C-alpha angles and dihedrals in degrees: 000000000000112000110189133186118267120274142106101218124111090246092054093048092049093075100056093037091051092047090048092050094046091048094050096043093044094051093044090052089047093052091046091049092051093046092050096050112094094191094052091045087062095047093083123193103029092044091053092050092049090051088049091052093049092049091047092051091047093050092046092051094045095047104039105032098060090056091053093046089051090061088069090062093044117012092197095059092106097027094058098038113066095182093051090047092053090047092051091048090050091051093052092046095046101044091043095056094033092057091049091048093052093047089050090050090052091052091047091050091052091046092054093044094051106027100031106028094157092054090044091055095041093053090050095230106191141131093295091050090050092050091052088050091052090049091052091047092052094044096047094044093048089054091045095049093044091064093089090053089050091057105268092112136002129240119223135186109250121236094262088058090221099102143021129220141162118294096263095178096056118151095202121091099236099050091042090051091055092051091053091043094052093046092046093050091049091048093051092050091051092047093048092049093052094045093048093047093051090046090055093047091048092050091049091052091051091049091049092049091052092050092049091052092050113085113231137183124234096253101034125122089239089059091053093051091045092053092045096049099041095071092041091050091053091049095046095046091050094047094044094049092048089047091054092051094047095047092048094043097046102037105033098069093058092047089050091050092051091053092042096049094047095045102040101025086213112147117227106160094176092056090046091050093049091048094055091044091053090049090053091057089067092075089054096048099043099076093047092049099045101032116019106025094058096068096051093047093046094052092048092048091046093050092046091049092051093049091047092048092049091048093051100040102027092228140079116279124242109272106220106142115070122206094262095053091041094058092063122086097184112102108218115228091236091063091050090049091056092047092051092047090057 
C-alpha cells in the first residue's frame, strides 16, 4: 500500500521499494515470532487476531505495492487500464477498512477480557471464536469494498497516476453516498478502538490502585497475582496507548480527505497523496508495535522496576514472573478473573 511521489529516477523509486521491503520483512518476522512462541500460541483469541492483522498487512503490502512501483516504469499503467485501476482501488479500500476492523476487534477482545471477564468466559471467546470473527471481518469487508465495482461508485486514477481510489468528488447521489458511508465506517472503527483502549487502560489503573491499597504478605496468593499482573499491565497500557496513536495518526488523514473532497469538491491532489501515503505506513508499523516492541519495553520496564524497588526497600524484589511469562503481553482471562474476584 505504498503510494510514492511521481518520478522515474532511482532516487524516487528508492522510497516505495524500501517501504515495500520493510513492510514485507517486518510482517514476516512478526508472523514467525508469533508462530514460534509457545506461550502466545496458548493465549487464544488475542493471539489469533494479532496473527490475522499481520497476515492482512502482509497481503496488503504484497498485492498493492508492486502495482504502485510499476507506475514508475510506466506512468500510464493505471490510467490506461480500467480493470487494474478498479482492482487497485479495491485493494486500498479493503485493506484500509480490514486493518481498522481487526484492530477494533482486538481492542474489543481486551475490553471484554479485562472489564467483563464473566461475559468473556460465558461467550467462550477463544482461538476458534477469533478465527470466526476474522472470517466475518474479511467477508463483510470484501462485500462492502466490492460495491464500487458493482456500480455504486466509480474508481478513478488520481492526478499523480500512481494510485486509484473511489471518485470522492462525485456529483451523483449514489457515488457520493458510498464516499460518506466508507468514511463514516472508518471513522466509527477508529473512534471505537480509541474508546475501548482508553477504557481498558482506565480499568487497569483502577485495578492496580486497589491492589496497592490492599495490604499483602510476602507469600500470599494476592502477592503472586500482583507481581504477575504488574508487568503485564505496564506492557498492555504501553501497547494499547501506542496503538491508539498509530491508528489515529495513520488512518484519520485519509478519512478527513474523503469527507473534505466529497463535501467541498475542492481538489488538493498533494493532500490526497500524503493522506494515502500516511495510511500505508500503518502496515509497516503494526508488526513492530504488536510483536517486537513489546519485548524491549517490557525488559526495560522490568529492570527499572527492580532497580526502583531495591532502592526503595533496600532488598531484592520477589521474582515471580519468569522470562517466558514476561515476554507475553496478552493478559489471560483467568488472571483477570482472579483479580476481579479479589
